C-alpha positions in Angstrom: 0.0 0.0 0.0 1.5 3.3 -1.1 1.4 6.4 1.2 -0.8 9.1 -0.3 0.7 12.3 -1.4 -1.6 14.4 0.8 -4.1 14.0 3.6 -7.3 15.9 3.7 -8.6 16.3 7.2 -12.3 17.2 7.6 -13.5 18.0 11.1 -17.0 16.7 11.6 -19.0 18.5 14.3 -22.7 19.1 13.9 -22.5 19.4 10.1 -24.9 16.7 9.2 -26.7 18.8 6.5 -23.4 19.7 4.8 -21.4 16.5 5.1 -22.5 14.6 2.0 -21.9 17.7 -0.2 -18.4 18.1 1.4 -17.4 14.5 0.8 -18.8 14.5 -2.8 -16.9 17.7 -3.6 -13.6 16.2 -2.3 -14.1 13.0 -4.2 -14.9 14.9 -7.4 -11.5 16.5 -7.6 -9.2 15.5 -10.5 -6.3 15.0 -8.1 -6.7 11.5 -6.6 -3.5 10.8 -4.6 -4.9 11.6 -1.2 -6.4 10.1 1.9 -9.6 11.5 3.3 -9.8 11.6 7.1 -13.2 12.4 8.6 -12.8 13.3 12.3 -15.9 13.3 14.4 -15.5 15.2 17.6 -18.6 14.3 19.5 -21.3 15.8 17.3 -24.6 16.3 19.0 -26.5 15.8 15.7 -26.4 12.8 13.5 -23.2 13.8 11.7 -21.4 10.6 12.7 -24.1 8.3 11.5 -24.3 10.3 8.2 -20.6 10.1 7.8 -20.6 6.3 8.3 -23.5 5.8 5.9 -21.7 7.7 3.2 -18.5 5.8 3.7 -20.4 2.5 3.6 -22.1 3.5 0.3 -18.6 4.3 -1.2 -17.6 0.7 -0.3 -14.9 1.8 2.2 -13.8 -0.4 5.1 -15.3 0.8 8.3 -13.2 -0.1 11.3 -14.5 0.0 14.8 -17.8 1.4 13.7 -19.5 0.9 17.0 -16.8 2.9 18.8 -17.1 5.8 16.4 -20.9 6.0 16.6 -21.6 4.6 20.0 -24.6 2.7 18.7 -25.8 0.5 15.9 -26.4 2.0 12.4 
């Protein structure tokens, strides 16, 4: 596995209604040698669940999902 050229860090805190648009925008870029890190910092809304659903739709591996969300999806 190669190391990506850049890391894109997206803080996720109470941004449920903007999160999908943000992820889609990043993934639509022509530059593709990056890793996307979505960091949830204890959102009070459903940002974490939205984040994990989007990741699941993209076919990404979700590690320790229960720890990230704190409940079943």
